[in-house]
BADRENNU-190713 format. One record per atom (N, C-alpha, C, CB): x, y, z. Coordinates in steps of 0.02 Angstrom, whole numbers, plus 50000, padded with zeros to 5 digits. Glycine has a CB too. Layout:
<rs>
XYZ
...
</rs>
This chain:
<rs>
536195466754601
536455466254669
537205467654667
536315459154699
537425472454707
538125474454706
538565469154738
538225481154740
539175468554712
539645463754741
539895466354807
540225462554692
539985461654854
540265463454919
541005465054910
540165457654971
541235470454940
541935472454933
542385467254965
542055479354965
542925465554930
543395460654956
543755463355017
543915458754902
543835458955067
544185460855128
544925461455112
544065455655185
545235466755136
545955467455128
546265469855193
546125472255071
546925470855193
547295472855254
546985479055285
548035474055237
546885484255243
546625490655269
545925489955298
546615495755213
545485486355263
544795485955287
544735481555348
544345483355231
545135476055350
545105471655409
545345475155472
545535465355397
545905478755466
546195482255524
545925489355533
546935482455518
545495491555487
545215498355490
545775503455497
544715498955549
546265502755452
546865506955456
546705514355449
547365504855403
546275516055402
546115523155392
545805526255454
545635524055332
545345522555485
545025525055547
545555525555603
544445520355568
545975520555607
546485520555660
546955526555654
546895514055657
547185527955593
547655533355583
547335540255588
547995532555516
546675540455589
546335546955596
546235548855669
545665546755561
546425544455716
546285545455786
546815549455823
546195538855820
547375551155790
547895554955822
547795562355803
548615552455801
547575566255851
547395573355837
547755577955886
546635574355842
548375579855870
548735584555914
548345591055923
549425586055886
548385593955982
548015600155997
548465606255999
547665599456063
549125605256000
549585610956005
549625614655939
550275608556028
549855620855943
549945624855883
550545622155843
550055632255900
550455621855779
551005619455737
550835613055699
551605618355778
550675607255731
550725606055803
551445604855824
550305600055823
551565604755890
552235603155915
552435596155893
552255603655993
553055595455873
553295589255843
553175583155889
554045589855828
553275583855955
553275578155999
552585576056024
553715579556058
552085580056010
551415578256034
551155571856001
550935583956022
551325570955937
551095564855903
551385558655938
551305564955829
552015558755956
552315553055991
551935551756056
553055554356006
551785556956094
551435556356157
550755552956148
551345563156190
550395555056096
549735552256083
549785544956062
549375556256028
550245543456015
550315536655990
550505531856047
550855536355935
550975533756089
551175529456144
550585527956190
551745532756185
550205532956208
549655531756256
549065528156224
549425538356285
548935529356161
548415525356128
548635518056123
548275528256057
549285516956111
549545510156108
549475506656176
550275510156086
549615510456230
549515507556297
548795505256306
549695512756352
548315509356284
547615507456292
547455501056253
547155513156270
547755500256195
547655493956156
547955488056194
547975494556086
548545488956223
548845483456261
548435481956324
549565485256280
548165487056356
547745485756415
547125481756394
547525492456448
546845483456336
546275479556311
546465472256302
546015482556245
547055471156273
547285464356262
547435460856328
547915464256219
547715464356377
547855461356442
547205459056476
548225466356487
546685463156473
546045461256502
545785454956468
545525467056496
545835454756403
545625448856363
546005442656385
545725450256287
546665443256393
547075437556411
546975435356483
547815439056399
546905440156528
546785438356598
546125434656607
546795444656642
545615436756571
544965433256574
545045426056552
544435436856530
545415424956497
545525418156473
545945414156522
545865418156404
546445417356552
546865413956601
546455411756661
547435418556624
545985415856683
545565413956740
545155407656725
545095419756758
544895407256664
544515401256645
544965395156647
544205402056576
545555395656618
546015389956616
546215387756686
546645391756576
546365392556728
546585390856796
546015387456835
546825397156833
545425390256830
544855387456866
544705380256844
544235391756857
544815379056779
544685372356751
545285367656758
544495372856678
545845370256783
546435366056793
546815364556729
546235359656824
546745368756678
547075367756614
547775370956617
546665370856555
548255367056640
548935369656653
549275372056589
549355364356685
549255368156537
549635369756477
549395376256444
549605364056428
548735376956439
548475383156409
548595389056456
547725382456393
548535387956521
548665393356569
549385395856562
548535390956641
549855391156555
550565393056547
550665397356484
551015386856544
550335395356430
550395399056368
550135406156375
550025395456312
549545406856405
549235413456412
549625417756461
548505412856434
549835414956517
550215418756566
550885421056537
550335414656630
551185416856495
551795418856461
551685424656414
552085412956423
551125424656380
550955430156336
550855436556375
550315428656295
550505436156432
550405442056475
551075444856497
549965440156536
551525440456517
552185442656539
552535446556482
552615436656561
552485443956421
552815447156364
552495453856348
552785442656303
551835454356353
551505460856342
551735465956393
550735459956346
551815463956456
552065468556507
552765470956490
552055465256576
553175466556462
553845468656441
553815473956386
554255462556417
553335473156341
553235478156288
553025484856319
552715475756237
552575484556368
552355490656402
552945494256434
551825488956456
553395490456465
553995493456494
554435496556440
554395488256535
554525492856385
554965495056331
554715501656300
555025489756277
554055502656299
553795508856270
554025515056308
553035508656268
554185514056372
554435519756412
555105522156384
554505517856486
555505517556357
556135519656326
556005524756271
556505513556297
555465523756233
555305528456179
555075535156208
554755525556133
554645534856259
554415541156290
555005545156318
553915539656345
555505541656344
556065545156375
556535548456324
556465540256417
556405547556260
556775551356210
556515558556206
556725548056141
555965559956241
555665566656241
555915570456302
554885566256241
556225576156292
556505580056347
555965583956383
557055584856320
556115586356444
555625590556480
555395596556439
555915592956545
555855599856403
555655605556362
555175603556306
556275608956332
555315597856276
554875595456222
554175593756249
555185589256188
554145590556307
553495588956336
553115595256355
553575584356397
553465599956385
553135606056408
552915610556350
553595609956453
553145609156290
552925613056232
552195611856216
553355611356172
551905606256241
551195605056229
550815602856292
551105599656175
551155602356348
550835599756409
550215603756429
551325599756466
550245610456419
549675614556440
549045612956401
549835621856432
549115609556344
548535607656303
548175601456331
548755606356231
548495597956377
548205591756403
547615593056451
548735587656439
547575599256476
547025600856522
547015596256582
546365600356486
546435593256595
546365588756653
546485581456634
545675589456683
546685580156572
546795573156552
547435570456582
546815572556475
547425564056599
547995560856632
547935553356627
548045563056706
548515549956625
548515542656628
548195540156691
549235540056623
548165544356742
547815542856804
547085541056792
547865548856852
546825543256735
546115542256718
546005536256673
545845548456685
546505532056663
546415526256619
545985521056653
547105523156600
545365520356629
544905515556659
545135508356646
544195516456630
545435507256588
545655500356572
546215498156618
545875499956500
546675502756636
547205500856682
546915499256750
547735506356688
546405503056771
546065501556835
545725494656831
545545507056852
545465492856772
545185486156764
545715480856772
544845485556695
546295481856742
546845477156750
547025476256823
547465479456710
547075481956859
547225481556931
546685477656969
547285488656960
546055478756951
545505475256985
545535467756971
544825478056963
545685465856909
545745458756893
546305455656934
545875457756818
546835459456945
547405456956983
547275457057058
548025461156968
546725460157080
546535459657150
546475466257188
547025455657184
546585471857154
546505478257190
545775479257208
546765484157148
545665481057271
544975481957296
544915488557333
544785476057342
545065493957297
545045500657325
544605504957281
545765503757331
543985506057302
543515509757260
543715516957249
542825509557291
544155519557292
544405526357282
544795526857217
544845528457341
545085521157195
545475521257134
545055522657073
545825514557125
544395521457079
543945522657022
543495528757033
543505516557011
543575532157089
543115537557107
543145543457058
543265540157176
543725544457026
543815550256981
543615548756909
544525552556984
543405542556896
543245540556827
542535542856808
543305532956819
542395542956743
541725544256720
541255538756745
541705544756643
540605540256754
540145535356785
540155528456752
539455538056783
540145528056686
540135521556652
540785517756664
540015522456577
541345521356663
541995518256676
542045515956748
542575523156659
541815520156794
541835518356865
541415512156878
541575524256908
540835511656847
540405505856856
540755499456831
539745506756818
541105500056775
541455494256747
542015491956793
541735495956678
542405496656820
542955494956865
542685491856929
543385501156880
542165494956957
541875492457019
541575485457010
541345497257045
541325484056950
541075477356936
541635472256941
540735476956867
542215473956911
542795469456916
542995468356989
543385472256876
542935473557030
543125472957100
542655468457139
543145479857132
542075467157111
541585462757145
541645455457122
540875465257133
542065454257071
542145447657042
542785444357069
542165447956965
542835437757064
543465434457085
544055437157046
543415426857076
544595438457082
545215440657049
545575434657020
545675444357100
546105435956983
546485430356956
546785426157012
547035432856909
546935429157069
547195425157125
546665420357151
547435429757181
546035422457151
545505417757171
545475411957122
544825421457173
545595413257059
545615407857009
546215403357021
545635410656937
546775406357041
547375402457057
547245397657115
547965407257074
546895400057166
546745395757224
546305389957203
546405399857279
545835391157158
545435385657131
545875380757092
544865388357086
546355383457056
546815379257018
547195374557066
547315383556978
547405377157122
547775373057171
547355367057191
547965377257233
546705368057201
546275362557222
546195357357166
545575365157242
546235359457103
546195354557048
546805350057045
546105358156981
547355352157078
547965348057080
547965343457141
548575352557081
547415343657179
547365339057237
547615341957302
547725332957222
547735348557304
547975351657366
547415355457399
548575356457350
547475356157464
546925359057504
547035366457516
546855355357571
546515370257503
546485377457520
545915378257570
546385382057455
546015381857624
545485382557674
544835385157643
545695387357729
544275382157664
543625384357638
543505391757652
543065380157669
543765394057709
543665401157726
544005405757675
543945402557796
544525403257642
544855407157590
544495406357524
545595404957583
544315400257507
543965398957444
543295402557441
543875391457434
542955402957497
542285405857499
542265412857529
541815401257538
542845416157530
542875422757559
542495427857516
543615424957568
542395433757543
542085439257506
542605441857457
541835444857555
542505440457393
543015442257343
543035449757329
542885438557278
542555453457355
542575460757347
543025464057398
541865463557351
543295460057445
543765462557495
544475460857474
543605459757565
544965464957492
545665463557472
545925457157505
546115469457489
546325453557468
546665447557494
547355449657519
546715441857440
547505447857582
548125450157613
548665444857618
547975452757682
548505438757598
548985433257608
548765428957666
549695435957619
548975422657666
548755417957718
549305412757730
548085414557698
549475411657792
550025407057808
549865399857789
550185407357883
549235397757795
549055390957775
549095389957700
548345389257800
548875395057663
548955394857590
549685394457572
548625401057557
550105398157606
550825398157592
551125391257605
551175403357636
550915387857657
551175381057670
550975376357613
550905378257738
550365377057589
550135372957533
550545374457470
549385374157520
550685380757458
551065382557399
551785379857402
551085390157391
552075379757460
552745376957468
552725369457452
553015378057540
552225366057478
552155358857465
552055357657390
551565355957504
551645361857358
551515361157287
552155362057246
550985366157264
552555367157263
553175368357227
553645362257232
553525374557255
553655359157290
554125353657301
553895347157268
554215352457375
553245346357258
552985339957235
552635340157166
552515337257285
552525346057139
552155346657077
552495351757032
551415348757091
553055349857000
553445354656959
553045358056904
554035351156929
552575354456875
552165357356821
551755363256848
551705352056790
551425362256904
551045367656934
551515373256958
550615365056993
552115371256980
552605376157001
552775381056945
553235372757025
552775378556883
552905383056826
552365388356820
552945378956761
551745386556834
551205391456832
551335397056881
550525388056847
551565395256941
551695400356992
552295404656974
551795397057059
552785401756940
553355405756918
553135410756865
553915401356891
552665408856822
552395413556773
552035419356809
551905409956725
551675417756862
551325422956900
551815427656934
550865419756953
552375425056958
552895429356987
553185433756932
553455425057020
553295430956873
553525435056816
553055440956804
553585430656753
552405439556804
551905444756791
551925450056846
551205441756785
551945447756908
551975452356965
552595456756960
551965448457032
553165453656947
553785457456940
553755462256881
554385452656931
553445460056826
553385464356767
552955470456781
553085460456710
552425469556819
551995475256836
552375480156881
551345472856871
552755477456929
553145481756973
553685485456934
553465477657030
553985482056885
554495485356843
554175490956803
554825480256796
553575489756776
553225494956738
553085500956782
552575492256709
552865499856843
552725505356889
553365509356904
552425502656955
553915505756917
554535509156933
554775513356874
555085504056953
554775510456814
554995514156755
554545520156742
555015509556694
553895519456756
553425524856748
553605530656795
552705522456761
553765528956857
553955534056906
554565537856881
554095530856975
555085534256861
555705537456841
555605541756778
556255532256829
555175539256732
555035543156672
554695549756689
554595539156623
554205549456736
553855555556757
554345560256792
553265553856803
554775557556836
555255561756872
555725565356824
555655557556921
555965561856773
556445565056727
556105569856679
556825559756688
555435569156671
555075573456624
554775579556657
554535569456590
554475578756717
554155584556750
554425585756821
553405583556754
554915581756843
555205582856909
554695582056964
555515589656913
554645587157008
554185586857065
553525590457052
554515589757127
553405592456990
552775595856975
552185591156986
552775598356902
551605594057000
550995590157005
550825587256937
550405594357032
550515581456937
550305578456874
549665581556849
550225570956881
549505580256785
548865582556759
548315578156787
548855582456681
547695580456782
547125576456803
547045575956878
547185569656776
547395580356915
547285580456988
547735575757027
546595578757002
548195572356994
548645567857031
549235571857057
548885562056986
549615568857103
550195572257131
550835570557093
550285570457204
550755567957032
551335566556991
551745560757016
551765572656986
552405561757018
552855556357037
552735554057108
553575558557029
552525558557153
552395556457222
551855551157226
552195562557265
551315552257187
550785547157187
551035540557159
550185549657145
551395540957103
551645534857072
552135531157117
551975536457005
552555534957152
553045531757197
552695527857252
553505537057227
552115530257274
551755526757327
551475520057305
551185531157352
551455518857239
551195512457214
551735507157207
550865513557146
552355509057220
552905504357209
552945498957263
553565508057206
553215493357244
553395487857290
552795485257330
553925490157338
552225484957297
551625481757325
551445475857281
551025486857331
551695469857297
551555464157253
550825462457251
551945458057277
550595460057194
549895458157187
549775450957210
549665458957115
550325446957214
550265440057237
550725439157298
550455434957180
550535441957356
550985442057414
551215435157437
550655445557471
550775430157432
550965423457454
551555420757414
550365418657447
551575422157350
552105419457307
552785422557324
551945420657234
552785428657349
553405431857370
553595429757441
553345439457366
553095428757483
553235426857552
553585420157557
552575426757592
553415415457512
553695408757518
554405408257489
553245403857483
554655413457457
555315412957425
555865411257474
555495419357390
555815413557535
556335412257585
556265405457618
556335417557637
555775401457597
555645395057629
555935389157591
554905394057638
556255390357535
556515384857494
557255383557511
556435386257419
</rs>
């Protein structure tokens, strides 16, 4: 009977397989294509981790586990900061360097990232058009998330575990429809902030995450503008124009609405 091979760093992390996944298509290949591939593959790994963390955060919030929720939400905030920081690396690539291999991308585009659409759905996006261009299996996965409670729905359940009232019409709403904000929920959140500092910290973490996502979107827009200007994006998107239209749309509108009430 042969001995089982000892686990080591390479075999545990599957380093050889991982390093074989970067396959530039340009002739030469062009020096900067490897950077482009590594950055975007890294984004997909972070999106996978964000989905993992958001799922755990939803469980903690629904169960009223404040301390673990704070830890996980803090981690999500830090991951978003890393996502923003990666744009600094991409911006070391000039328009000429990007265009040296851009024609090899064909119809591929970050617009087609199913995992990012999943993150958006977990955060509450309920626009099936956002998944219409995805492959059938990816589209099904995103649409499934859109039919499940968002993290904000879990947050509202969390509020009730702290002894505060959320209208039944909100708690039992159709979670496949977008949440637009609610004045009664906002009054409850103001009361919670004033009387429950521990829970208030949870909401500040959520604002951090919302702000981090908006920062990532803004930096993404500026990176695209400086790299391809007003050109259309690959994959059928309108490039910077499409990305600009996504700016300044908070995912937790109630938390921003109440800022002027303190």
